[in-house]
N, C-alpha and C positions, 0 to 999 in steps of 0.2 A: 504493500500499500504506500503511496506517495506521502512523504512527510508533509505536515501542515503548511510549512513555509512554501513548498511547492504549488501546494493548492491556492495558496494567497498570491502566488506567481504568476497562476493562471487567470485569476480574476483581474489582477493588474493589467496584465497582458491584453485581455480581451477588452476591457474598458478603455484602454489607452487606443487600441486598434479603432473602437467604435468611435472615439472621441477625435482621433487625428491629433491629438495634442498631448504633451505631457502634463501642461498646466490646467487643460479641461478635464484630464483624467483625475488628476490630484484632486480638483474640486469636487469631482463626483464620489471620488473615495474617501475624502475628508482627510487626506495626508498630504505631505510635501511634495513638491515637484522633484526633489532631490530624490525621494523616498521612491518615488514612482520610476526614476530613472535607474536607480541602483538596483530595484525589483528586476527591471527588464535586463539589465547587465547581467545579473546572476542567471537569469533564465537562458540567455544567450550563451553563457559560459557552460551552462549545464548541457544545453542541446548540441553545443558546437557549431552554431549557424547563426547567422545575423537575420534578426526578424524584421527590423525597419531600417529605411533609408533614413538618415539624419541630415539636415540641412539647419542653418541658423533660424530659418523661418518655419519650416514644417517637417512633419514626418510622413513616411509612407511605408506601407507593408512591402518586404521583398516577397519573391515568388515562394521561397520557404515559409515568410510569415503568413502569406494568405492560405496556404494550405494548413498550417498550423493552427490558425485562426478558426477555420471552418471545423476543424475537429474539436477545438476546446470550446467553441461556442455552442457546438451541439452536446458536449458533455455537460455543461454547465447548465444548460436548458434542461437536460434530463434529470439534473440534480433538483433543479428549481421546480420541475413538475411533480416530482416524488414529494418534495416538501409541502408543495401546495396540496396536494391530495390528503396529506396528513394532517396540516395545519387547519385546513377549512373544514373538517369534520365532514367531508364529502360534498359541502354546498358550494354553488358557484360563487366566486369572489375574484376580485381583481380585474384588470382591464382585459376586455376581449375586443380584438381587433376583427372585425368581420367586414367583407366585400361581396355585395349582392348586385345582380342586373337592376338596371335603374328602375324601371318600371314595375317588374314584379317584386322587388326589394321594398319599394315604397309602400306598394299596394297590399301585398301579402305577408311579407316576412316582418317588416316594421311593427305591426301591431302585436306580434307574437313577442318580439323583443322587448317593446315597451312594458308589456305585461310582465315579462320575467324581471325586468329592472324593478319593478314595483314591489314584487314578490320577494326578491333577493337585492336589498338596498347595497350589499357589499360589492355586487356586480357592476362594473362599469364598462361601457361601451364606446369603442371608436368606429363609426361605420362609415363606409366609403360607397358608392353606387357606381360602377363602372359595367358596361355592357361588353367589354373584350375580356379575354382571359389574362389575368395576372397572376404571376408566380407568387404564391404565398411565402415561400421561403426567401425569395429575393427581395420581396416588398415587406417582410415582417407581419404577415398577416396570419390570424389565427385560424381563421375559418372562411372559406369562400361557398357561396351558392351559385351554382351555374346551370343552365339549360345545356342539353346537348350531349354529344359523346365524351369519351375521356381521351381522346387522342393526344391531348397537350398535358394530361394529367397523370401519365403513367406511373410517376415517381410519388404521387400523393394517395392517402388513404381516401376511399370513395363510400358514400353511403347514399343509395337512391332513396329520395323522399317520395317520388311519385312521378307521373307522367301527365301530359296534355296534349289534347289534339291541337293542330295548328289550324288556324281559320284564315281564309281569305277573304277579304271584305273590301268594301268601299263605301262611300256615303250614296243615299239614293240620288241626290243631285248629280254626282258623277255619272252614275249608271244611266240615269234619264239623259244625260247629254250625250254619252260616248256608247252606250248601248251595253247589255249584260254578257259577257263572255259565257258561250255555251260549250266551249271545247278548251283544252289547255293550249292548243295551238293558236286559238284566238287571243290568248292573254298577250302575245307578242305585239298586237296591235293596239294595245292599251299603256296608258302611262302607269307607272309603279313608284311606290315609295318603299325603299327597301333599306335594312341595317347596312352597315359600312364597316367591315373589319380588315385590320392589316393592310389596308389600301385597296381593297377590292370590295365590290357589292356582294352581299350573302345571297346565295342561291336559294330559290324557294323549294319545298319538298313537295312532290306530288305524287298520286298513286296511293297506296295504302301500304301498311307493314309487309304484307305479302308480296307486293309488287312495287318495291320502292325506285323512286327516279327523283331526279332533280331538275329543276327549270332555271335558267338565268333570264329575269323577266328584263323588260326594258325599264332600266332604273333611271327614271327621270330625276328621281330625287334620292339621294343617298345620305343617310343620316345615321349618326352613330349612338344614338338615344332613342330608348324604344318609346319614351312618352312622345317625343317629337315626332316620331313614325306614325303614332296614332293620331296625333294632332294634325298632321298632314293629310291623313285620310278623312277625318271629320271636316276638314277643310275644303274637301273636295279635289284635291290635288291628284288622286289617282288610287290605285288599289294597293293594298299591303297584306302580308301575312304575319300574323301573330298567335301566339299561344291564347287558349280560349279565354283564360282568367282575366286578361288585361282587355278584352273587348266585349266580354259578356253584357256588361252593363249597356253599352252603346247599341250592342245589337238587340238587347231586351227593349230599349227606348225607342229604337227604329233610326237612331243616328246613324248607325252602320248597319248594311245589307251584306250577309254572306253570300258566296259565289261559288260555283263548281264543287259544292259540297260531295256529291257522287263521285269526283275525282280527286278529292282531297281529303284523305282518311289516313293522313299520317300523324303521328304522334311524336312528341319529344319529352326526353328524360329531364328529370330535376334531380341533381346531385348535391350533397354536402361533401366538401373536400377539405381535407387538412394535411399539413406535413406530418409524417410518420413519426411517432414518439413511442418509447416504451411504457410510459404512463400518461395516459389521456387526462388532460386537467379536467376538473370537475365543472369548471365553466363552458368548456367546448362539449363535453358530454352532455350536460343539462340542456343545452341549446339545441344540440343535433336531436336528442331524444324528444325534446318537445315539437320541434318542427317535423319529425317523423310521426310523432302521434297524431299532430294536427293534420299532417297529410292522409293518414290512415282515417281519419273522420271525414276525409274529402274536402278539406279547406283549400287544397290546391288544385282541385280538379277544374 
């Protein structure tokens, strides 16, 4: 087992790497700048490698330092997670950083999270709403909620929360002016409002789960925000394709009208994703379990 001084050295090293400054690390750790420098020097001497490039103005990790930091940060995270499981009595506490799709997150997930915050006042949230995939390990995010497949998330733990049918729809005003498409091929003659990811418009899913296909619409409007896509459809700009939960109210009110239902029977999965860890923190487990419970009751259908 490493001596206590070695473990303290790891904490000092990780804090310094994240701070990018001996002075900021010293402030964060409550020790002197010289103590930080000496701890790093002892660690480098023990390892036999240089961990930081040093100049009079800044420090930066060496290649060896970057590799060592990744391992040390993961190890300290494991220790912190294990302590959190013991110290919280199994109840969610601390700060949870969660990222969600913009429309679905605000409409469906946010009410669940706000209720959990009232139920567990020691739980704190940092919430972001983005429609493109972000790597939680790189961005320091504890939990992701995402639609679609897992081709970007093979390195993450995934739990499916549910699935939703994709609905292709437009405003009655648009359909009255431009006609109602009767076949998928006729969609090419219409203006559409599509999502925009990684520099490309998002293809629509057509057919059924037994006969899958995709269609690249005439993307007159390319928007990277789900709320904006829906607003564009409500404004009569064109046809859009969205998960049913996001447009159900507009379909029921008549503000939007679905088209090609017989040709559009595709479903999309909803997943909770998080970085792999030996000890799943209570705050993550409680939120995922509650979202799964709500999904099981049909809240996300």
